[in-house]
Every structure is written in structure tokens, then in C-alpha cells.
VMD Tcl script that builds the backbone (N, CA, C; Angstrom):
set m [mol new atoms 324]
animate dup $m
set s [atomselect $m all]
$s set {name element resname resid chain x y z} {
  {N N MET 1 A -29.224 -8.867 3.125}
  {CA C MET 1 A -30.232 -8.771 4.154}
  {C C MET 1 A -30.472 -7.527 4.584}
  {N N VAL 2 A -29.425 -6.791 5.284}
  {CA C VAL 2 A -29.559 -5.789 5.999}
  {C C VAL 2 A -29.962 -4.402 4.919}
  {N N LEU 3 A -29.129 -4.687 3.900}
  {CA C LEU 3 A -29.701 -3.539 2.993}
  {C C LEU 3 A -30.991 -3.664 2.533}
  {N N ILE 4 A -31.636 -4.800 2.328}
  {CA C ILE 4 A -33.012 -5.054 1.833}
  {C C ILE 4 A -34.030 -4.385 3.077}
  {N N ALA 5 A -33.453 -4.617 4.471}
  {CA C ALA 5 A -34.544 -4.356 5.501}
  {C C ALA 5 A -34.372 -2.490 5.460}
  {N N THR 6 A -33.574 -2.066 5.154}
  {CA C THR 6 A -33.230 -0.516 5.407}
  {C C THR 6 A -33.406 0.225 3.988}
  {N N LEU 7 A -33.734 -0.456 2.967}
  {CA C LEU 7 A -33.764 0.151 1.551}
  {C C LEU 7 A -35.220 0.971 1.581}
  {N N PRO 8 A -36.514 0.540 2.164}
  {CA C PRO 8 A -37.654 1.302 2.323}
  {C C PRO 8 A -37.643 2.756 3.379}
  {N N ARG 9 A -36.805 2.507 4.229}
  {CA C ARG 9 A -36.702 3.564 5.072}
  {C C ARG 9 A -35.675 4.634 4.376}
  {N N LEU 10 A -34.651 4.108 3.742}
  {CA C LEU 10 A -33.934 5.047 3.013}
  {C C LEU 10 A -34.675 5.726 1.902}
  {N N LEU 11 A -35.642 4.838 1.200}
  {CA C LEU 11 A -36.524 5.920 0.104}
  {C C LEU 11 A -37.250 6.778 0.863}
  {N N SER 12 A -37.941 6.587 1.954}
  {CA C SER 12 A -39.034 7.109 2.418}
  {C C SER 12 A -38.121 8.583 2.876}
  {N N ALA 13 A -36.891 8.407 3.243}
  {CA C ALA 13 A -36.343 9.536 4.053}
  {C C ALA 13 A -35.910 10.110 2.776}
  {N N LEU 14 A -35.635 9.825 1.559}
  {CA C LEU 14 A -35.407 10.633 0.351}
  {C C LEU 14 A -36.461 11.435 -0.444}
  {N N ALA 15 A -37.502 10.709 0.016}
  {CA C ALA 15 A -38.854 11.187 -0.738}
  {C C ALA 15 A -38.876 13.016 0.014}
  {N N ARG 16 A -38.302 13.151 0.790}
  {CA C ARG 16 A -38.407 14.632 1.200}
  {C C ARG 16 A -37.353 15.672 0.621}
  {N N PRO 17 A -37.860 16.574 -0.187}
  {CA C PRO 17 A -37.201 17.255 -1.141}
  {C C PRO 17 A -35.619 17.816 -0.446}
  {N N GLU 18 A -35.870 18.200 0.735}
  {CA C GLU 18 A -34.456 18.898 1.346}
  {C C GLU 18 A -33.344 18.007 1.410}
  {N N ARG 19 A -33.938 16.356 1.770}
  {CA C ARG 19 A -32.950 15.575 1.806}
  {C C ARG 19 A -32.398 14.922 0.611}
  {N N LEU 20 A -33.630 14.962 -0.383}
  {CA C LEU 20 A -32.969 14.546 -1.712}
  {C C LEU 20 A -31.932 15.651 -2.191}
  {N N LEU 21 A -32.067 16.931 -1.970}
  {CA C LEU 21 A -31.317 17.897 -2.421}
  {C C LEU 21 A -29.789 17.830 -2.022}
  {N N LEU 22 A -29.820 17.472 -0.391}
  {CA C LEU 22 A -28.931 17.641 0.523}
  {C C LEU 22 A -27.972 16.046 -0.494}
  {N N CYS 23 A -28.555 15.001 -0.785}
  {CA C CYS 23 A -27.656 14.019 -1.040}
  {C C CYS 23 A -27.042 14.409 -2.501}
  {N N CYS 24 A -28.003 15.007 -3.259}
  {CA C CYS 24 A -27.547 15.353 -4.497}
  {C C CYS 24 A -26.275 16.063 -4.683}
  {N N LEU 25 A -26.112 17.243 -3.848}
  {CA C LEU 25 A -24.993 18.016 -3.556}
  {C C LEU 25 A -23.837 17.243 -3.033}
  {N N CYS 26 A -24.234 16.284 -1.994}
  {CA C CYS 26 A -23.132 15.832 -1.645}
  {C C CYS 26 A -22.294 14.729 -2.694}
  {N N LEU 27 A -23.662 13.986 -3.364}
  {CA C LEU 27 A -22.785 13.403 -4.607}
  {C C LEU 27 A -22.020 14.342 -5.759}
  {N N SER 28 A -22.354 15.510 -6.161}
  {CA C SER 28 A -21.680 16.226 -7.056}
  {C C SER 28 A -20.431 16.706 -6.398}
  {N N MET 29 A -20.490 16.830 -5.001}
  {CA C MET 29 A -19.258 17.364 -4.619}
  {C C MET 29 A -17.688 16.301 -4.799}
  {N N VAL 30 A -18.573 14.801 -4.179}
  {CA C VAL 30 A -17.537 13.814 -4.641}
  {C C VAL 30 A -17.150 13.715 -5.843}
  {N N ALA 31 A -18.006 13.815 -6.981}
  {CA C ALA 31 A -17.656 13.680 -8.546}
  {C C ALA 31 A -16.711 14.662 -8.865}
  {N N CYS 32 A -16.661 16.012 -8.225}
  {CA C CYS 32 A -15.945 17.203 -8.749}
  {C C CYS 32 A -14.280 16.774 -7.621}
  {N N ALA 33 A -14.364 15.909 -7.022}
  {CA C ALA 33 A -13.007 15.756 -6.364}
  {C C ALA 33 A -11.815 15.718 -7.379}
  {N N LYS 34 A -10.638 16.151 -6.767}
  {CA C LYS 34 A -9.607 16.151 -7.720}
  {C C LYS 34 A -8.818 14.763 -7.648}
  {N N PRO 35 A -8.341 13.969 -8.732}
  {CA C PRO 35 A -7.706 12.950 -8.730}
  {C C PRO 35 A -6.595 12.727 -7.858}
  {N N SER 36 A -6.543 11.585 -7.148}
  {CA C SER 36 A -5.201 11.130 -6.700}
  {C C SER 36 A -4.226 11.181 -7.471}
  {N N ALA 37 A -2.969 10.897 -6.749}
  {CA C ALA 37 A -1.818 10.694 -7.557}
  {C C ALA 37 A -1.738 9.630 -8.302}
  {N N LEU 38 A -2.158 8.664 -7.742}
  {CA C LEU 38 A -2.181 7.187 -8.672}
  {C C LEU 38 A -3.352 7.430 -9.743}
  {N N GLU 39 A -4.175 8.158 -9.982}
  {CA C GLU 39 A -5.273 8.264 -10.844}
  {C C GLU 39 A -4.765 9.248 -11.847}
  {N N ARG 40 A -3.518 10.219 -11.489}
  {CA C ARG 40 A -3.017 11.020 -12.157}
  {C C ARG 40 A -1.865 10.341 -13.177}
  {N N ASP 41 A -1.120 9.589 -12.388}
  {CA C ASP 41 A -0.171 8.807 -13.063}
  {C C ASP 41 A -0.423 7.255 -13.752}
  {N N PHE 42 A -2.043 6.928 -13.831}
  {CA C PHE 42 A -2.346 5.960 -14.376}
  {C C PHE 42 A -2.026 5.800 -16.179}
  {N N GLY 43 A -1.299 4.693 -16.297}
  {CA C GLY 43 A -1.067 4.598 -17.967}
  {C C GLY 43 A 0.533 5.133 -18.061}
  {N N GLN 44 A 1.016 5.811 -17.310}
  {CA C GLN 44 A 2.226 6.299 -17.364}
  {C C GLN 44 A 3.487 5.716 -17.851}
  {N N ALA 45 A 3.402 4.354 -17.173}
  {CA C ALA 45 A 4.563 3.384 -17.529}
  {C C ALA 45 A 4.405 2.945 -19.022}
  {N N TRP 46 A 2.931 2.464 -19.040}
  {CA C TRP 46 A 2.687 1.860 -20.439}
  {C C TRP 46 A 2.716 2.920 -21.458}
  {N N ALA 47 A 2.685 4.104 -21.420}
  {CA C ALA 47 A 2.811 4.935 -22.596}
  {C C ALA 47 A 4.423 5.096 -22.638}
  {N N TYR 48 A 5.306 5.315 -21.704}
  {CA C TYR 48 A 6.579 5.419 -21.501}
  {C C TYR 48 A 7.179 3.938 -22.370}
  {N N ASN 49 A 6.569 2.841 -22.191}
  {CA C ASN 49 A 7.152 1.460 -22.752}
  {C C ASN 49 A 7.127 1.881 -24.150}
  {N N GLN 50 A 5.779 2.242 -24.473}
  {CA C GLN 50 A 5.494 2.149 -26.030}
  {C C GLN 50 A 6.037 3.388 -26.633}
  {N N ALA 51 A 6.343 4.395 -26.295}
  {CA C ALA 51 A 7.068 5.409 -26.637}
  {C C ALA 51 A 8.735 4.737 -26.733}
  {N N ILE 52 A 9.402 4.120 -25.941}
  {CA C ILE 52 A 10.429 3.693 -25.953}
  {C C ILE 52 A 10.750 2.612 -27.013}
  {N N GLN 53 A 9.717 1.811 -27.399}
  {CA C GLN 53 A 9.593 0.808 -28.278}
  {C C GLN 53 A 9.637 1.195 -29.850}
  {N N ILE 54 A 9.069 2.422 -29.641}
  {CA C ILE 54 A 8.819 3.229 -31.085}
  {C C ILE 54 A 10.122 3.661 -31.434}
  {N N VAL 55 A 10.714 4.270 -30.520}
  {CA C VAL 55 A 12.065 4.872 -30.667}
  {C C VAL 55 A 13.134 3.850 -31.096}
  {N N ASN 56 A 13.117 2.797 -30.375}
  {CA C ASN 56 A 14.335 1.608 -30.763}
  {C C ASN 56 A 13.383 0.335 -30.646}
  {N N PRO 57 A 12.978 -0.095 -31.906}
  {CA C PRO 57 A 12.018 -1.396 -31.928}
  {C C PRO 57 A 13.075 -2.857 -31.692}
  {N N ALA 58 A 14.289 -2.552 -31.858}
  {CA C ALA 58 A 15.206 -3.298 -31.776}
  {C C ALA 58 A 15.946 -3.726 -30.384}
  {N N ALA 59 A 15.539 -2.754 -29.613}
  {CA C ALA 59 A 16.165 -2.888 -28.022}
  {C C ALA 59 A 16.045 -4.319 -27.225}
  {N N GLY 60 A 14.797 -5.045 -27.510}
  {CA C GLY 60 A 14.847 -6.096 -27.072}
  {C C GLY 60 A 15.911 -7.355 -27.340}
  {N N LEU 61 A 16.478 -7.101 -28.662}
  {CA C LEU 61 A 17.586 -7.962 -29.215}
  {C C LEU 61 A 18.896 -8.146 -28.872}
  {N N SER 62 A 19.238 -6.941 -28.093}
  {CA C SER 62 A 20.665 -6.442 -27.427}
  {C C SER 62 A 20.332 -6.989 -26.427}
  {N N THR 63 A 21.562 -7.484 -25.636}
  {CA C THR 63 A 21.422 -7.534 -24.046}
  {C C THR 63 A 22.804 -7.390 -23.859}
  {N N PRO 64 A 23.049 -6.243 -23.533}
  {CA C PRO 64 A 24.167 -5.818 -22.592}
  {C C PRO 64 A 24.153 -5.791 -21.229}
  {N N PRO 65 A 25.116 -5.756 -20.820}
  {CA C PRO 65 A 25.105 -6.083 -19.224}
  {C C PRO 65 A 24.534 -4.770 -18.596}
  {N N ALA 66 A 24.102 -5.292 -17.492}
  {CA C ALA 66 A 23.486 -4.229 -16.606}
  {C C ALA 66 A 24.679 -2.950 -16.131}
  {N N THR 67 A 24.404 -1.729 -16.117}
  {CA C THR 67 A 25.293 -1.111 -15.401}
  {C C THR 67 A 24.812 -0.824 -13.934}
  {N N GLY 68 A 25.730 -0.433 -13.278}
  {CA C GLY 68 A 25.222 0.277 -11.790}
  {C C GLY 68 A 26.506 -0.175 -10.685}
  {N N LEU 69 A 26.526 -1.131 -9.852}
  {CA C LEU 69 A 27.313 -1.178 -8.661}
  {C C LEU 69 A 28.431 -2.097 -9.367}
  {N N PRO 70 A 29.801 -1.761 -8.652}
  {CA C PRO 70 A 30.735 -2.735 -9.088}
  {C C PRO 70 A 30.500 -4.442 -8.487}
  {N N PRO 71 A 31.233 -5.146 -9.171}
  {CA C PRO 71 A 30.786 -6.443 -9.002}
  {C C PRO 71 A 30.820 -6.664 -7.330}
  {N N GLN 72 A 31.978 -6.365 -6.733}
  {CA C GLN 72 A 32.132 -6.722 -5.435}
  {C C GLN 72 A 31.050 -6.218 -4.552}
  {N N ALA 73 A 30.614 -4.746 -4.981}
  {CA C ALA 73 A 29.427 -4.153 -3.971}
  {C C ALA 73 A 27.950 -4.685 -4.173}
  {N N GLY 74 A 28.170 -5.233 -5.532}
  {CA C GLY 74 A 26.597 -6.297 -5.854}
  {C C GLY 74 A 26.749 -7.308 -5.308}
  {N N ALA 75 A 27.890 -8.045 -5.118}
  {CA C ALA 75 A 27.645 -9.321 -4.401}
  {C C ALA 75 A 27.357 -9.008 -2.771}
  {N N LYS 76 A 28.062 -7.990 -2.407}
  {CA C LYS 76 A 27.753 -7.810 -0.609}
  {C C LYS 76 A 26.341 -7.408 -0.707}
  {N N VAL 77 A 25.812 -6.677 -1.424}
  {CA C VAL 77 A 24.413 -6.256 -1.580}
  {C C VAL 77 A 23.397 -7.364 -1.651}
  {N N MET 78 A 23.626 -8.392 -2.388}
  {CA C MET 78 A 23.021 -9.522 -2.434}
  {C C MET 78 A 23.187 -10.427 -1.477}
  {N N GLN 79 A 24.378 -10.760 -0.759}
  {CA C GLN 79 A 24.567 -11.285 0.570}
  {C C GLN 79 A 23.591 -10.825 1.579}
  {N N ALA 80 A 23.657 -9.513 1.728}
  {CA C ALA 80 A 23.073 -8.916 2.850}
  {C C ALA 80 A 21.433 -9.063 2.449}
  {N N TYR 81 A 21.199 -9.257 1.402}
  {CA C TYR 81 A 19.607 -9.315 1.179}
  {C C TYR 81 A 19.154 -10.658 1.224}
  {N N ASP 82 A 20.137 -11.649 1.043}
  {CA C ASP 82 A 19.543 -13.179 1.240}
  {C C ASP 82 A 19.657 -13.303 2.840}
  {N N LYS 83 A 20.741 -12.710 3.361}
  {CA C LYS 83 A 20.900 -12.981 4.753}
  {C C LYS 83 A 19.522 -12.497 5.488}
  {N N SER 84 A 18.918 -11.454 5.022}
  {CA C SER 84 A 17.785 -10.904 5.764}
  {C C SER 84 A 16.616 -12.137 5.726}
  {N N PHE 85 A 16.282 -12.908 5.023}
  {CA C PHE 85 A 15.396 -13.777 4.913}
  {C C PHE 85 A 15.714 -15.235 5.626}
  {N N GLU 86 A 17.046 -15.106 6.194}
  {CA C GLU 86 A 17.166 -16.161 6.899}
  {C C GLU 86 A 16.695 -15.908 8.448}
  {N N LYS 87 A 16.308 -17.231 9.039}
  {CA C LYS 87 A 15.346 -17.200 10.355}
  {C C LYS 87 A 16.566 -17.025 11.277}
  {N N LYS 88 A 16.271 -15.945 12.326}
  {CA C LYS 88 A 17.136 -15.872 13.442}
  {C C LYS 88 A 16.893 -16.667 14.603}
  {N N GLU 89 A 17.920 -16.936 15.283}
  {CA C GLU 89 A 17.706 -17.978 16.477}
  {C C GLU 89 A 16.974 -17.318 17.690}
  {N N ALA 90 A 16.343 -17.751 18.065}
  {CA C ALA 90 A 15.373 -17.048 19.580}
  {C C ALA 90 A 16.367 -17.400 20.935}
  {N N GLY 91 A 17.478 -17.243 20.880}
  {CA C GLY 91 A 18.200 -17.303 21.936}
  {C C GLY 91 A 19.050 -16.526 22.428}
  {N N GLY 92 A 19.267 -16.156 23.726}
  {CA C GLY 92 A 20.281 -15.083 24.301}
  {C C GLY 92 A 19.866 -13.598 24.159}
  {N N GLY 93 A 18.318 -13.594 23.678}
  {CA C GLY 93 A 17.731 -12.187 23.904}
  {C C GLY 93 A 16.748 -12.188 24.419}
  {N N SER 94 A 16.403 -13.301 25.375}
  {CA C SER 94 A 15.147 -13.400 26.083}
  {C C SER 94 A 15.125 -12.403 27.565}
  {N N THR 95 A 14.105 -11.784 27.718}
  {CA C THR 95 A 13.838 -11.174 29.255}
  {C C THR 95 A 12.961 -11.543 30.054}
  {N N THR 96 A 13.182 -11.616 31.491}
  {CA C THR 96 A 12.245 -12.178 32.129}
  {C C THR 96 A 11.949 -10.856 33.123}
  {N N ILE 97 A 10.535 -10.895 33.399}
  {CA C ILE 97 A 9.908 -9.746 33.888}
  {C C ILE 97 A 9.125 -10.558 35.275}
  {N N ASN 98 A 9.645 -10.488 36.388}
  {CA C ASN 98 A 8.745 -10.745 37.738}
  {C C ASN 98 A 7.931 -9.702 38.194}
  {N N LEU 99 A 6.578 -10.089 38.174}
  {CA C LEU 99 A 5.672 -9.335 38.391}
  {C C LEU 99 A 4.911 -9.694 39.839}
  {N N SER 100 A 5.695 -9.958 40.804}
  {CA C SER 100 A 5.099 -10.573 41.780}
  {C C SER 100 A 5.277 -9.659 42.933}
  {N N PRO 101 A 4.682 -9.405 43.844}
  {CA C PRO 101 A 4.911 -8.366 44.703}
  {C C PRO 101 A 6.205 -8.304 45.760}
  {N N MET 102 A 6.660 -9.492 46.044}
  {CA C MET 102 A 8.036 -9.684 46.708}
  {C C MET 102 A 9.109 -8.826 46.005}
  {N N ALA 103 A 9.056 -9.452 44.759}
  {CA C ALA 103 A 10.079 -8.725 43.658}
  {C C ALA 103 A 10.052 -7.301 43.775}
  {N N ALA 104 A 9.168 -6.566 44.274}
  {CA C ALA 104 A 8.894 -4.826 43.849}
  {C C ALA 104 A 8.939 -4.398 45.535}
  {N N GLY 105 A 9.148 -5.217 46.496}
  {CA C GLY 105 A 9.645 -5.210 47.708}
  {C C GLY 105 A 8.300 -4.563 48.495}
  {N N GLY 106 A 7.108 -4.838 47.812}
  {CA C GLY 106 A 5.853 -4.452 48.544}
  {C C GLY 106 A 5.227 -5.497 49.521}
  {N N GLY 107 A 5.775 -6.643 49.575}
  {CA C GLY 107 A 5.044 -7.759 50.665}
  {C C GLY 107 A 5.903 -7.992 51.812}
  {N N LYS 108 A 5.916 -7.233 52.618}
  {CA C LYS 108 A 6.557 -7.039 53.938}
  {C C LYS 108 A 6.186 -7.962 55.018}
}
mol reanalyze $m
mol bondsrecalc $m
mol representation Tube
mol addrep $m
């Protein structure tokens, strides 16, 4: 609704050659901007997975155990992770702030 109301004013403002030139220059500057990190890496994971499947097409058929942490360390990490989702009790950590003038010594 607002766009329809302002469209005639926008078109009349762009009717001036200097404003039209300025808008074209601004648009061309935006078009020449460098790509972001996300745009530069777009498709990298897909290309990597495709290359790995070409190198070893039967990789999905073998299921070797995952390597990484020792079992005891992995169990502790998982326990800490599961514990992070538990709700904490809201007791014992409360603080009371008294804002009355008598508490600050201002009400003689």
C-alpha cells in the first residue's frame, strides 16, 4: 500500500537525469561488490562429498568405528552435554534489593 503511494513520487524524482545517473552508479557499485565468505564457499561441501564418493564409491558399505576420544572421556563429554539440558532449580541464588529511602539512610 505504501509502495503504491510512493511509486509516482519515486518515478518523478528519477525523471531528472542527474538522479537517474546517481541511482545507476549506486546500483553498479553494489553489483561490483566482492562476494562474502559464504558466497565464496558455496557448494564446497557438495563438491568435496562428490569427489570422495568418486575416489571410494564403496565407502558407505563399510562401517568402521569412529575414532576420536577414548571411551571414558567420550562418556564424560556426553554426560556433561546431557546435563546441560537439565533445568536448574531456582532456589538459593535469589538476591533481594531494597530500594526504600530508609534502607539507604536517607529518611531521618
